[in-house]
PDB file of the backbone (N, CA, C, O) and the ligand in Angstrom, with CONECT records:
HET     ZN  A 101       1
ATOM      1  N   UNK A   1      -5.557  -0.159 -18.375  1.00  0.00           N
ATOM      2  CA  UNK A   1      -6.378   0.753 -17.614  1.00  0.00           C
ATOM      3  C   UNK A   1      -5.565   1.781 -16.827  1.00  0.00           C
ATOM      4  O   UNK A   1      -4.532   1.459 -16.242  1.00  0.00           O
ATOM      5  N   UNK A   2      -6.069   3.066 -16.825  1.00  0.00           N
ATOM      6  CA  UNK A   2      -5.217   4.035 -16.102  1.00  0.00           C
ATOM      7  C   UNK A   2      -5.990   4.319 -14.933  1.00  0.00           C
ATOM      8  O   UNK A   2      -7.141   4.721 -15.103  1.00  0.00           O
ATOM      9  N   UNK A   3      -5.507   4.163 -13.673  1.00  0.00           N
ATOM     10  CA  UNK A   3      -6.218   4.498 -12.421  1.00  0.00           C
ATOM     11  C   UNK A   3      -6.184   5.982 -12.167  1.00  0.00           C
ATOM     12  O   UNK A   3      -5.173   6.659 -12.352  1.00  0.00           O
ATOM     13  N   UNK A   4      -7.335   6.459 -11.733  1.00  0.00           N
ATOM     14  CA  UNK A   4      -7.257   7.871 -11.459  1.00  0.00           C
ATOM     15  C   UNK A   4      -7.719   8.264  -9.924  1.00  0.00           C
ATOM     16  O   UNK A   4      -7.829   9.420  -9.515  1.00  0.00           O
ATOM     17  N   UNK A   5      -7.960   7.104  -9.179  1.00  0.00           N
ATOM     18  CA  UNK A   5      -8.338   7.415  -7.799  1.00  0.00           C
ATOM     19  C   UNK A   5      -7.582   6.705  -6.830  1.00  0.00           C
ATOM     20  O   UNK A   5      -6.421   7.103  -6.736  1.00  0.00           O
ATOM     21  N   UNK A   6      -7.943   5.656  -5.992  1.00  0.00           N
ATOM     22  CA  UNK A   6      -7.224   4.978  -4.965  1.00  0.00           C
ATOM     23  C   UNK A   6      -5.984   4.503  -5.443  1.00  0.00           C
ATOM     24  O   UNK A   6      -4.960   4.607  -4.768  1.00  0.00           O
ATOM     25  N   UNK A   7      -6.015   3.905  -6.745  1.00  0.00           N
ATOM     26  CA  UNK A   7      -4.810   3.239  -7.260  1.00  0.00           C
ATOM     27  C   UNK A   7      -4.055   4.032  -8.297  1.00  0.00           C
ATOM     28  O   UNK A   7      -3.451   3.500  -9.228  1.00  0.00           O
ATOM     29  N   UNK A   8      -4.118   5.293  -8.096  1.00  0.00           N
ATOM     30  CA  UNK A   8      -3.524   6.252  -9.138  1.00  0.00           C
ATOM     31  C   UNK A   8      -1.924   6.164  -8.915  1.00  0.00           C
ATOM     32  O   UNK A   8      -1.429   6.434  -7.820  1.00  0.00           O
ATOM     33  N   UNK A   9      -1.230   5.808  -9.919  1.00  0.00           N
ATOM     34  CA  UNK A   9       0.276   5.542  -9.818  1.00  0.00           C
ATOM     35  C   UNK A   9       0.631   4.296  -9.229  1.00  0.00           C
ATOM     36  O   UNK A   9       1.820   4.100  -8.979  1.00  0.00           O
ATOM     37  N   UNK A  10      -0.291   3.348  -8.945  1.00  0.00           N
ATOM     38  CA  UNK A  10      -0.011   2.136  -8.351  1.00  0.00           C
ATOM     39  C   UNK A  10      -0.150   0.985  -9.372  1.00  0.00           C
ATOM     40  O   UNK A  10      -1.091   0.978 -10.166  1.00  0.00           O
ATOM     41  N   UNK A  11       0.811  -0.013  -9.353  1.00  0.00           N
ATOM     42  CA  UNK A  11       0.771  -1.043 -10.205  1.00  0.00           C
ATOM     43  C   UNK A  11       1.816  -2.131  -9.558  1.00  0.00           C
ATOM     44  O   UNK A  11       2.742  -1.795  -8.819  1.00  0.00           O
ATOM     45  N   UNK A  12       1.549  -3.395  -9.917  1.00  0.00           N
ATOM     46  CA  UNK A  12       2.606  -4.416  -9.471  1.00  0.00           C
ATOM     47  C   UNK A  12       3.873  -4.154 -10.393  1.00  0.00           C
ATOM     48  O   UNK A  12       3.826  -4.033 -11.617  1.00  0.00           O
ATOM     49  N   UNK A  13       4.982  -4.087  -9.624  1.00  0.00           N
ATOM     50  CA  UNK A  13       6.324  -3.908 -10.332  1.00  0.00           C
ATOM     51  C   UNK A  13       6.775  -5.121 -11.151  1.00  0.00           C
ATOM     52  O   UNK A  13       7.599  -4.984 -12.056  1.00  0.00           O
ATOM     53  N   UNK A  14       6.213  -6.366 -10.823  1.00  0.00           N
ATOM     54  CA  UNK A  14       6.530  -7.511 -11.354  1.00  0.00           C
ATOM     55  C   UNK A  14       5.822  -7.872 -12.623  1.00  0.00           C
ATOM     56  O   UNK A  14       6.409  -8.060 -13.689  1.00  0.00           O
ATOM     57  N   UNK A  15       4.433  -7.965 -12.436  1.00  0.00           N
ATOM     58  CA  UNK A  15       3.683  -8.237 -13.549  1.00  0.00           C
ATOM     59  C   UNK A  15       2.807  -7.102 -14.265  1.00  0.00           C
ATOM     60  O   UNK A  15       2.222  -7.321 -15.325  1.00  0.00           O
ATOM     61  N   UNK A  16       2.765  -5.885 -13.607  1.00  0.00           N
ATOM     62  CA  UNK A  16       2.154  -4.841 -14.163  1.00  0.00           C
ATOM     63  C   UNK A  16       0.639  -4.757 -13.840  1.00  0.00           C
ATOM     64  O   UNK A  16      -0.048  -3.806 -14.213  1.00  0.00           O
ATOM     65  N   UNK A  17       0.180  -5.747 -13.165  1.00  0.00           N
ATOM     66  CA  UNK A  17      -1.317  -5.546 -12.804  1.00  0.00           C
ATOM     67  C   UNK A  17      -1.530  -4.295 -11.983  1.00  0.00           C
ATOM     68  O   UNK A  17      -0.789  -3.931 -11.070  1.00  0.00           O
ATOM     69  N   UNK A  18      -2.631  -3.666 -12.408  1.00  0.00           N
ATOM     70  CA  UNK A  18      -3.006  -2.452 -11.736  1.00  0.00           C
ATOM     71  C   UNK A  18      -4.611  -2.447 -11.428  1.00  0.00           C
ATOM     72  O   UNK A  18      -5.176  -1.436 -11.012  1.00  0.00           O
ATOM     73  N   UNK A  19      -5.255  -3.626 -11.666  1.00  0.00           N
ATOM     74  CA  UNK A  19      -6.679  -3.632 -11.566  1.00  0.00           C
ATOM     75  C   UNK A  19      -7.179  -3.782 -10.073  1.00  0.00           C
ATOM     76  O   UNK A  19      -8.178  -3.200  -9.651  1.00  0.00           O
ATOM     77  N   UNK A  20      -6.340  -4.668  -9.276  1.00  0.00           N
ATOM     78  CA  UNK A  20      -6.593  -4.945  -7.938  1.00  0.00           C
ATOM     79  C   UNK A  20      -5.252  -5.210  -7.217  1.00  0.00           C
ATOM     80  O   UNK A  20      -4.395  -5.973  -7.663  1.00  0.00           O
ATOM     81  N   UNK A  21      -5.142  -4.506  -6.050  1.00  0.00           N
ATOM     82  CA  UNK A  21      -3.902  -4.690  -5.376  1.00  0.00           C
ATOM     83  C   UNK A  21      -4.366  -4.859  -3.841  1.00  0.00           C
ATOM     84  O   UNK A  21      -5.151  -4.078  -3.303  1.00  0.00           O
ATOM     85  N   UNK A  22      -3.795  -5.954  -3.210  1.00  0.00           N
ATOM     86  CA  UNK A  22      -3.951  -6.064  -1.764  1.00  0.00           C
ATOM     87  C   UNK A  22      -3.056  -5.128  -0.830  1.00  0.00           C
ATOM     88  O   UNK A  22      -1.827  -5.110  -0.899  1.00  0.00           O
ATOM     89  N   UNK A  23      -3.648  -4.521  -0.140  1.00  0.00           N
ATOM     90  CA  UNK A  23      -2.933  -3.536   0.905  1.00  0.00           C
ATOM     91  C   UNK A  23      -3.349  -3.765   2.228  1.00  0.00           C
ATOM     92  O   UNK A  23      -4.557  -3.835   2.454  1.00  0.00           O
ATOM     93  N   UNK A  24      -2.459  -3.904   3.216  1.00  0.00           N
ATOM     94  CA  UNK A  24      -2.666  -3.862   4.443  1.00  0.00           C
ATOM     95  C   UNK A  24      -3.139  -2.461   5.035  1.00  0.00           C
ATOM     96  O   UNK A  24      -2.409  -1.478   4.907  1.00  0.00           O
ATOM     97  N   UNK A  25      -4.280  -2.384   5.639  1.00  0.00           N
ATOM     98  CA  UNK A  25      -4.832  -1.128   6.111  1.00  0.00           C
ATOM     99  C   UNK A  25      -4.972  -1.082   7.593  1.00  0.00           C
ATOM    100  O   UNK A  25      -5.132  -2.089   8.283  1.00  0.00           O
ATOM    101  N   UNK A  26      -4.901   0.196   8.072  1.00  0.00           N
ATOM    102  CA  UNK A  26      -5.232   0.518   9.397  1.00  0.00           C
ATOM    103  C   UNK A  26      -6.566   1.027   9.551  1.00  0.00           C
ATOM    104  O   UNK A  26      -6.942   1.937   8.812  1.00  0.00           O
ATOM    105  N   UNK A  27      -7.378   0.510  10.491  1.00  0.00           N
ATOM    106  CA  UNK A  27      -8.703   0.924  10.740  1.00  0.00           C
ATOM    107  C   UNK A  27      -9.104   0.540  12.208  1.00  0.00           C
ATOM    108  O   UNK A  27      -8.736  -0.478  12.793  1.00  0.00           O
ATOM    109  N   UNK A  28      -9.898   1.497  12.694  1.00  0.00           N
ATOM    110  CA  UNK A  28     -10.237   1.218  14.165  1.00  0.00           C
ATOM    111  C   UNK A  28     -11.413   0.157  14.237  1.00  0.00           C
ATOM    112  O   UNK A  28     -12.135  -0.029  13.258  1.00  0.00           O
ATOM    113  N   UNK A  29     -11.545  -0.378  15.160  1.00  0.00           N
ATOM    114  CA  UNK A  29     -12.568  -1.481  15.427  1.00  0.00           C
ATOM    115  C   UNK A  29     -13.131  -1.204  16.826  1.00  0.00           C
ATOM    116  O   UNK A  29     -12.359  -0.953  17.751  1.00  0.00           O
ATOM    117  N   UNK A  30     -14.467  -1.245  17.003  1.00  0.00           N
ATOM    118  CA  UNK A  30     -15.043  -1.314  18.281  1.00  0.00           C
ATOM    119  C   UNK A  30     -15.126  -2.799  18.740  1.00  0.00           C
ATOM    120  O   UNK A  30     -15.925  -3.548  18.177  1.00  0.00           O
ATOM    121  N   UNK A  31     -14.366  -3.226  19.695  1.00  0.00           N
ATOM    122  CA  UNK A  31     -14.248  -4.554  20.113  1.00  0.00           C
ATOM    123  C   UNK A  31     -15.040  -4.930  21.297  1.00  0.00           C
ATOM    124  O   UNK A  31     -14.718  -4.397  22.358  1.00  0.00           O
ATOM    125  N   UNK A  32     -16.032  -5.769  21.289  1.00  0.00           N
ATOM    126  CA  UNK A  32     -16.615  -6.168  22.550  1.00  0.00           C
ATOM    127  C   UNK A  32     -16.425  -7.718  22.658  1.00  0.00           C
ATOM    128  O   UNK A  32     -15.802  -8.375  21.823  1.00  0.00           O
ATOM    129  N   UNK A  33     -16.990  -8.203  23.705  1.00  0.00           N
ATOM    130  CA  UNK A  33     -16.723  -9.623  23.998  1.00  0.00           C
ATOM    131  C   UNK A  33     -17.326 -10.474  22.939  1.00  0.00           C
ATOM    132  O   UNK A  33     -16.929 -11.618  22.721  1.00  0.00           O
ATOM    133  N   UNK A  34     -18.273  -9.911  22.297  1.00  0.00           N
ATOM    134  CA  UNK A  34     -18.872 -10.777  21.161  1.00  0.00           C
ATOM    135  C   UNK A  34     -18.324 -10.801  19.663  1.00  0.00           C
ATOM    136  O   UNK A  34     -18.679 -11.571  18.771  1.00  0.00           O
ATOM    137  N   UNK A  35     -17.342  -9.742  19.588  1.00  0.00           N
ATOM    138  CA  UNK A  35     -16.578  -9.558  18.457  1.00  0.00           C
ATOM    139  C   UNK A  35     -16.243  -8.249  18.117  1.00  0.00           C
ATOM    140  O   UNK A  35     -16.273  -7.429  19.035  1.00  0.00           O
ATOM    141  N   UNK A  36     -15.888  -7.820  16.850  1.00  0.00           N
ATOM    142  CA  UNK A  36     -15.321  -6.559  16.572  1.00  0.00           C
ATOM    143  C   UNK A  36     -16.124  -6.084  15.239  1.00  0.00           C
ATOM    144  O   UNK A  36     -16.459  -6.854  14.339  1.00  0.00           O
ATOM    145  N   UNK A  37     -16.381  -4.644  15.267  1.00  0.00           N
ATOM    146  CA  UNK A  37     -16.982  -4.031  14.189  1.00  0.00           C
ATOM    147  C   UNK A  37     -16.109  -2.875  13.840  1.00  0.00           C
ATOM    148  O   UNK A  37     -15.860  -1.999  14.668  1.00  0.00           O
ATOM    149  N   UNK A  38     -15.642  -2.862  12.628  1.00  0.00           N
ATOM    150  CA  UNK A  38     -14.893  -1.702  12.169  1.00  0.00           C
ATOM    151  C   UNK A  38     -15.640  -0.495  11.886  1.00  0.00           C
ATOM    152  O   UNK A  38     -16.811  -0.581  11.518  1.00  0.00           O
ATOM    153  N   UNK A  39     -15.020   0.709  12.036  1.00  0.00           N
ATOM    154  CA  UNK A  39     -15.743   1.942  11.617  1.00  0.00           C
ATOM    155  C   UNK A  39     -14.632   2.897  11.230  1.00  0.00           C
ATOM    156  O   UNK A  39     -13.443   2.626  11.401  1.00  0.00           O
ATOM    157  N   UNK A  40     -15.087   4.062  10.683  1.00  0.00           N
ATOM    158  CA  UNK A  40     -14.131   5.092  10.269  1.00  0.00           C
ATOM    159  C   UNK A  40     -13.477   4.836   8.830  1.00  0.00           C
ATOM    160  O   UNK A  40     -13.879   4.026   7.994  1.00  0.00           O
ATOM    161  N   UNK A  41     -12.420   5.671   8.726  1.00  0.00           N
ATOM    162  CA  UNK A  41     -11.748   5.546   7.508  1.00  0.00           C
ATOM    163  C   UNK A  41     -10.539   4.452   7.576  1.00  0.00           C
ATOM    164  O   UNK A  41      -9.902   4.216   8.603  1.00  0.00           O
ATOM    165  N   UNK A  42     -10.336   3.846   6.359  1.00  0.00           N
ATOM    166  CA  UNK A  42      -9.064   2.965   6.320  1.00  0.00           C
ATOM    167  C   UNK A  42      -7.959   3.782   6.032  1.00  0.00           C
ATOM    168  O   UNK A  42      -8.118   4.765   5.308  1.00  0.00           O
ATOM    169  N   UNK A  43      -6.805   3.491   6.526  1.00  0.00           N
ATOM    170  CA  UNK A  43      -5.472   4.325   6.246  1.00  0.00           C
ATOM    171  C   UNK A  43      -4.377   3.402   5.786  1.00  0.00           C
ATOM    172  O   UNK A  43      -4.176   2.300   6.296  1.00  0.00           O
ATOM    173  N   UNK A  44      -3.749   3.860   4.894  1.00  0.00           N
ATOM    174  CA  UNK A  44      -2.479   3.136   4.427  1.00  0.00           C
ATOM    175  C   UNK A  44      -1.519   4.121   3.859  1.00  0.00           C
ATOM    176  O   UNK A  44      -1.937   5.173   3.375  1.00  0.00           O
ATOM    177  N   UNK A  45      -0.160   3.811   3.899  1.00  0.00           N
ATOM    178  CA  UNK A  45       0.770   4.710   3.375  1.00  0.00           C
ATOM    179  C   UNK A  45       1.910   3.813   2.697  1.00  0.00           C
ATOM    180  O   UNK A  45       1.835   2.585   2.690  1.00  0.00           O
ATOM    181  N   UNK A  46       2.902   4.479   2.165  1.00  0.00           N
ATOM    182  CA  UNK A  46       3.985   3.949   1.498  1.00  0.00           C
ATOM    183  C   UNK A  46       4.767   2.694   2.145  1.00  0.00           C
ATOM    184  O   UNK A  46       5.442   1.932   1.452  1.00  0.00           O
ATOM    185  N   UNK A  47       4.611   2.551   3.544  1.00  0.00           N
ATOM    186  CA  UNK A  47       5.187   1.400   4.156  1.00  0.00           C
ATOM    187  C   UNK A  47       4.139   0.378   4.495  1.00  0.00           C
ATOM    188  O   UNK A  47       4.408  -0.530   5.281  1.00  0.00           O
ATOM    189  N   UNK A  48       3.012   0.480   3.962  1.00  0.00           N
ATOM    190  CA  UNK A  48       1.888  -0.553   4.253  1.00  0.00           C
ATOM    191  C   UNK A  48       2.422  -1.784   3.396  1.00  0.00           C
ATOM    192  O   UNK A  48       2.939  -1.693   2.283  1.00  0.00           O
ATOM    193  N   UNK A  49       2.200  -2.957   4.122  1.00  0.00           N
ATOM    194  CA  UNK A  49       2.413  -4.207   3.444  1.00  0.00           C
ATOM    195  C   UNK A  49       1.451  -4.341   2.121  1.00  0.00           C
ATOM    196  O   UNK A  49       0.256  -4.048   2.161  1.00  0.00           O
ATOM    197  N   UNK A  50       2.044  -4.767   1.070  1.00  0.00           N
ATOM    198  CA  UNK A  50       1.190  -4.805  -0.182  1.00  0.00           C
ATOM    199  C   UNK A  50       1.517  -6.062  -0.808  1.00  0.00           C
ATOM    200  O   UNK A  50       2.663  -6.510  -0.767  1.00  0.00           O
ATOM    201  N   UNK A  51       0.471  -6.710  -1.441  1.00  0.00           N
ATOM    202  CA  UNK A  51       0.735  -7.762  -2.346  1.00  0.00           C
ATOM    203  C   UNK A  51      -0.129  -7.694  -3.579  1.00  0.00           C
ATOM    204  O   UNK A  51      -1.163  -7.029  -3.651  1.00  0.00           O
ATOM    205  N   UNK A  52       0.445  -8.534  -4.673  1.00  0.00           N
ATOM    206  CA  UNK A  52      -0.423  -8.577  -5.951  1.00  0.00           C
ATOM    207  C   UNK A  52      -1.017  -9.870  -5.964  1.00  0.00           C
ATOM    208  O   UNK A  52      -0.391 -10.911  -5.764  1.00  0.00           O
ATOM    209  N   UNK A  53      -2.422  -9.777  -6.238  1.00  0.00           N
ATOM    210  CA  UNK A  53      -3.127 -10.989  -6.134  1.00  0.00           C
ATOM    211  C   UNK A  53      -3.059 -11.780  -7.307  1.00  0.00           C
ATOM    212  O   UNK A  53      -3.610 -12.880  -7.342  1.00  0.00           O
ATOM    213  N   UNK A  54      -2.314 -11.235  -8.452  1.00  0.00           N
ATOM    214  CA  UNK A  54      -2.164 -11.932  -9.682  1.00  0.00           C
ATOM    215  C   UNK A  54      -0.989 -12.755  -9.697  1.00  0.00           C
ATOM    216  O   UNK A  54      -1.083 -13.909 -10.115  1.00  0.00           O
ATOM    217  N   UNK A  55       0.198 -12.262  -9.259  1.00  0.00           N
ATOM    218  CA  UNK A  55       1.545 -12.984  -9.248  1.00  0.00           C
ATOM    219  C   UNK A  55       2.036 -13.226  -7.719  1.00  0.00           C
ATOM    220  O   UNK A  55       3.099 -13.827  -7.558  1.00  0.00           O
ATOM    221  N   UNK A  56       1.442 -12.867  -6.810  1.00  0.00           N
ATOM    222  CA  UNK A  56       1.723 -13.002  -5.502  1.00  0.00           C
ATOM    223  C   UNK A  56       3.031 -12.189  -5.096  1.00  0.00           C
ATOM    224  O   UNK A  56       3.654 -12.487  -4.077  1.00  0.00           O
ATOM    225  N   UNK A  57       3.406 -11.187  -5.904  1.00  0.00           N
ATOM    226  CA  UNK A  57       4.597 -10.286  -5.496  1.00  0.00           C
ATOM    227  C   UNK A  57       4.244  -9.559  -4.250  1.00  0.00           C
ATOM    228  O   UNK A  57       3.128  -9.048  -4.148  1.00  0.00           O
ATOM    229  N   UNK A  58       5.045  -9.486  -3.378  1.00  0.00           N
ATOM    230  CA  UNK A  58       4.932  -8.857  -2.089  1.00  0.00           C
ATOM    231  C   UNK A  58       5.922  -7.804  -1.896  1.00  0.00           C
ATOM    232  O   UNK A  58       7.042  -7.928  -2.392  1.00  0.00           O
ATOM    233  N   UNK A  59       5.526  -6.551  -1.064  1.00  0.00           N
ATOM    234  CA  UNK A  59       6.500  -5.657  -0.814  1.00  0.00           C
ATOM    235  C   UNK A  59       5.640  -4.578  -0.156  1.00  0.00           C
ATOM    236  O   UNK A  59       4.561  -4.869   0.361  1.00  0.00           O
ATOM    237  N   UNK A  60       6.111  -3.355  -0.178  1.00  0.00           N
ATOM    238  CA  UNK A  60       5.440  -2.131   0.551  1.00  0.00           C
ATOM    239  C   UNK A  60       4.779  -1.403  -0.636  1.00  0.00           C
ATOM    240  O   UNK A  60       5.164  -1.485  -1.803  1.00  0.00           O
ATOM    241  N   UNK A  61       3.684  -0.647  -0.166  1.00  0.00           N
ATOM    242  CA  UNK A  61       3.089  -0.009  -1.259  1.00  0.00           C
ATOM    243  C   UNK A  61       4.016   1.029  -2.014  1.00  0.00           C
ATOM    244  O   UNK A  61       3.735   1.394  -3.155  1.00  0.00           O
ATOM    245  N   UNK A  62       5.076   1.470  -1.370  1.00  0.00           N
ATOM    246  CA  UNK A  62       5.940   2.454  -2.084  1.00  0.00           C
ATOM    247  C   UNK A  62       6.685   1.542  -3.210  1.00  0.00           C
ATOM    248  O   UNK A  62       7.119   2.157  -4.184  1.00  0.00           O
ATOM    249  N   UNK A  63       6.835   0.415  -3.175  1.00  0.00           N
ATOM    250  CA  UNK A  63       7.471  -0.438  -4.081  1.00  0.00           C
ATOM    251  C   UNK A  63       6.478  -0.692  -5.143  1.00  0.00           C
ATOM    252  O   UNK A  63       6.909  -1.122  -6.213  1.00  0.00           O
ATOM    253  N   UNK A  64       5.233  -0.493  -5.005  1.00  0.00           N
ATOM    254  CA  UNK A  64       4.164  -0.589  -6.191  1.00  0.00           C
ATOM    255  C   UNK A  64       3.987   0.699  -6.787  1.00  0.00           C
ATOM    256  O   UNK A  64       3.190   0.785  -7.722  1.00  0.00           O
ATOM    257  N   UNK A  65       4.613   1.728  -6.388  1.00  0.00           N
ATOM    258  CA  UNK A  65       4.214   2.996  -6.911  1.00  0.00           C
ATOM    259  C   UNK A  65       5.182   3.125  -8.318  1.00  0.00           C
ATOM    260  O   UNK A  65       6.410   3.047  -8.267  1.00  0.00           O
ATOM    261  N   UNK A  66       4.490   3.314  -9.452  1.00  0.00           N
ATOM    262  CA  UNK A  66       5.126   3.502 -10.717  1.00  0.00           C
ATOM    263  C   UNK A  66       5.335   4.821 -11.185  1.00  0.00           C
ATOM    264  O   UNK A  66       5.914   4.958 -12.263  1.00  0.00           O
ATOM    265  N   UNK A  67       4.932   5.888 -10.504  1.00  0.00           N
ATOM    266  CA  UNK A  67       5.344   7.192 -10.963  1.00  0.00           C
ATOM    267  C   UNK A  67       5.347   8.088  -9.869  1.00  0.00           C
ATOM    268  O   UNK A  67       4.654   7.871  -8.874  1.00  0.00           O
ATOM    269  N   UNK A  68       6.107   9.120  -9.986  1.00  0.00           N
ATOM    270  CA  UNK A  68       6.523  10.122  -8.785  1.00  0.00           C
ATOM    271  C   UNK A  68       6.958   9.423  -7.571  1.00  0.00           C
ATOM    272  O   UNK A  68       7.508   8.335  -7.736  1.00  0.00           O
ATOM    273  N   UNK A  69       6.805   9.858  -6.400  1.00  0.00           N
ATOM    274  CA  UNK A  69       7.139   9.365  -5.246  1.00  0.00           C
ATOM    275  C   UNK A  69       8.224   8.551  -4.981  1.00  0.00           C
ATOM    276  O   UNK A  69       8.618   8.358  -3.831  1.00  0.00           O
ATOM    277  N   UNK A  70       8.843   7.956  -6.163  1.00  0.00           N
ATOM    278  CA  UNK A  70       9.861   7.004  -5.963  1.00  0.00           C
ATOM    279  C   UNK A  70      11.119   7.856  -5.412  1.00  0.00           C
ATOM    280  O   UNK A  70      11.794   7.352  -4.515  1.00  0.00           O
ATOM    281  N   UNK A  71      11.449   9.101  -5.907  1.00  0.00           N
ATOM    282  CA  UNK A  71      12.376   9.715  -5.409  1.00  0.00           C
ATOM    283  C   UNK A  71      12.392  10.057  -3.876  1.00  0.00           C
ATOM    284  O   UNK A  71      13.375  10.091  -3.136  1.00  0.00           O
ATOM    285  N   UNK A  72      10.981  10.322  -3.545  1.00  0.00           N
ATOM    286  CA  UNK A  72      10.810  10.695  -2.202  1.00  0.00           C
ATOM    287  C   UNK A  72      11.130   9.449  -1.203  1.00  0.00           C
ATOM    288  O   UNK A  72      11.733   9.529  -0.133  1.00  0.00           O
ATOM    289  N   UNK A  73      10.584   8.282  -1.802  1.00  0.00           N
ATOM    290  CA  UNK A  73      10.883   7.024  -0.810  1.00  0.00           C
ATOM    291  C   UNK A  73      12.341   6.842  -0.735  1.00  0.00           C
ATOM    292  O   UNK A  73      12.796   6.451   0.340  1.00  0.00           O
ATOM    293  N   UNK A  74      13.163   7.073  -1.743  1.00  0.00           N
ATOM    294  CA  UNK A  74      14.622   6.898  -1.628  1.00  0.00           C
ATOM    295  C   UNK A  74      15.228   7.893  -0.586  1.00  0.00           C
ATOM    296  O   UNK A  74      16.057   7.496   0.233  1.00  0.00           O
ATOM    297  N   UNK A  75      14.858   9.029  -0.623  1.00  0.00           N
ATOM    298  CA  UNK A  75      15.170  10.046   0.378  1.00  0.00           C
ATOM    299  C   UNK A  75      15.023   9.484   1.830  1.00  0.00           C
ATOM    300  O   UNK A  75      15.909   9.473   2.685  1.00  0.00           O
ATOM    301  N   UNK A  76      13.723   9.011   1.955  1.00  0.00           N
ATOM    302  CA  UNK A  76      13.410   8.478   3.340  1.00  0.00           C
ATOM    303  C   UNK A  76      14.312   7.445   3.778  1.00  0.00           C
ATOM    304  O   UNK A  76      14.720   7.369   4.937  1.00  0.00           O
ATOM    305  N   UNK A  77      14.668   6.540   2.726  1.00  0.00           N
ATOM    306  CA  UNK A  77      15.608   5.299   3.100  1.00  0.00           C
ATOM    307  C   UNK A  77      16.933   5.840   3.489  1.00  0.00           C
ATOM    308  O   UNK A  77      17.573   5.325   4.406  1.00  0.00           O
ATOM    309  N   UNK A  78      17.394   6.933   2.774  1.00  0.00           N
ATOM    310  CA  UNK A  78      18.740   7.325   3.067  1.00  0.00           C
ATOM    311  C   UNK A  78      18.722   8.056   4.440  1.00  0.00           C
ATOM    312  O   UNK A  78      19.687   7.945   5.196  1.00  0.00           O
ATOM    313  N   UNK A  79      17.663   8.781   4.761  1.00  0.00           N
ATOM    314  CA  UNK A  79      17.672   9.390   6.144  1.00  0.00           C
ATOM    315  C   UNK A  79      17.726   8.326   7.170  1.00  0.00           C
ATOM    316  O   UNK A  79      18.394   8.525   8.185  1.00  0.00           O
ATOM    317  N   UNK A  80      16.976   7.020   6.971  1.00  0.00           N
ATOM    318  CA  UNK A  80      16.938   5.945   7.950  1.00  0.00           C
ATOM    319  C   UNK A  80      18.276   5.375   8.121  1.00  0.00           C
ATOM    320  O   UNK A  80      18.631   4.970   9.228  1.00  0.00           O
ATOM    321  N   UNK A  81      19.019   5.320   7.129  1.00  0.00           N
ATOM    322  CA  UNK A  81      20.244   4.580   7.190  1.00  0.00           C
ATOM    323  C   UNK A  81      21.340   5.440   7.980  1.00  0.00           C
ATOM    324  O   UNK A  81      22.379   4.912   8.375  1.00  0.00           O
ATOM    325  N   UNK A  82      21.081   6.667   8.169  1.00  0.00           N
ATOM    326  CA  UNK A  82      22.028   7.557   9.032  1.00  0.00           C
ATOM    327  C   UNK A  82      21.994   7.208  10.480  1.00  0.00           C
ATOM    328  O   UNK A  82      22.954   7.375  11.232  1.00  0.00           O
ATOM    329  N   UNK A  83      20.774   6.685  10.857  1.00  0.00           N
ATOM    330  CA  UNK A  83      20.599   6.323  12.335  1.00  0.00           C
ATOM    331  C   UNK A  83      21.485   5.259  12.772  1.00  0.00           C
ATOM    332  O   UNK A  83      21.451   4.868  13.939  1.00  0.00           O
TER     333      UNK A  83
HETATM  334 ZN    ZN A 101       1.921  -8.858  -9.915  1.00  0.00          ZN2+
END
């Protein structure tokens, strides 16, 4: 299956699964004493915690990227190592 929307270019680097990927997202929640209700858009990026539900491989979303963006992620890592 070729993903063309949310999972475009994303697949498990270990088992190749690209049907469903678990990604840690950021989302706002209205919290009251009774509980919490989420609202608004979910956000994630290359550094979001990601895991494969098929083989349990874990990493960041950037590590699950199978095309493009890889060079970009490396550049960011090099920048970080200079600090
Ligand atoms: Zn996998």
